[in-house]
N, C-alpha and C positions, 0 to 999 in steps of 0.2 A: 751434659754433652761436653765432650772434649774437642780440642782443636784437631781438625783432620790432618793437619800438617805435622805438628810436633806432639800431639796427644796430651797436651797440658790441659789441666782443668781450670787454670786461671784465665777468666774471660771477662770482658766488659761489653755492655750493650752499646752499639754504635748508632745505628739508624734503622729506618724501616724502608725497604725497597719492594715495591709491588705487593704491599700488604704483608710482607714477611720480615720478621726481626732479623737484623744482621748483628753479628758479634765480632769482636776483635780479640785476638789472643794477646795477653800481656807478655808472654814469653818470647814469641817469635814475630809478633806484629801482623800475622796473617788475618785477613778478614774473611768471614764465611757466613753463609745463610743456613738456617735450619730448614731442611727440606720437608719434613713430615712431622706433624704433631702427634703426640701419643694418643690424643683423643680423636684422631682421624677415623672416619667411618669407612668400612669396606665398600667397595664398588657395588657389591650385590645389594647392600642396604640402600645405597643411593638410587639404584634402579628400582627397588621396591618402593621407595619414597615417591619417585616419579610416577610409577604405575598407579599408586593409590591416589596421588594428587590429580592425575588426569582422569581417574575414575570418579572424581567428585568429592573425595573426602577432604575435610578441613585439616588445618595444621595440627590442631589439638588432638583430633581423632587419630591422625597418623602417628603422632608422638606417643599416644597411649598404646597403640597397637605394637609399636616397635620398641617401646621402652626407652625413648629418648625425650628430651625436652622439646616442646614445640618451637622454641627459638632455634634449636639445631636444625629442625626441619625447614624453617623459614630461611635460614642462612645457607642451606644446601643449594649451592649455585647451580647444581645440575638441573633443578626444576626450571629455572629461568632459561638456561641454555637449551635444554631439550624442547621446552614448550615453544620457544621462539623458532627453533629449527623445523617445526611443523609436525612433530610426532603426535600421534593420536592414540587413544586407548582402545582396546578391544577391536582391532581391525578385522 
């Protein structure tokens, strides 16, 4: 990842803000945050994870079906947010 201001590749890790790594550019001193990881899952997959979770499948079963690690399923915050919001399966 290059600096969004000067496009330089020289960077250093600064701190973590809201769970995201912040970087500092050595050339211009600009601080920036990485917005999206390369391993981010598409929204359609997150919706499918939520549907399968609310249908009663376990984390390991969902991971096997979708080809992801169970820990990625567990970490998918969409499950917690949507289930707290009151969504139900098969309405």
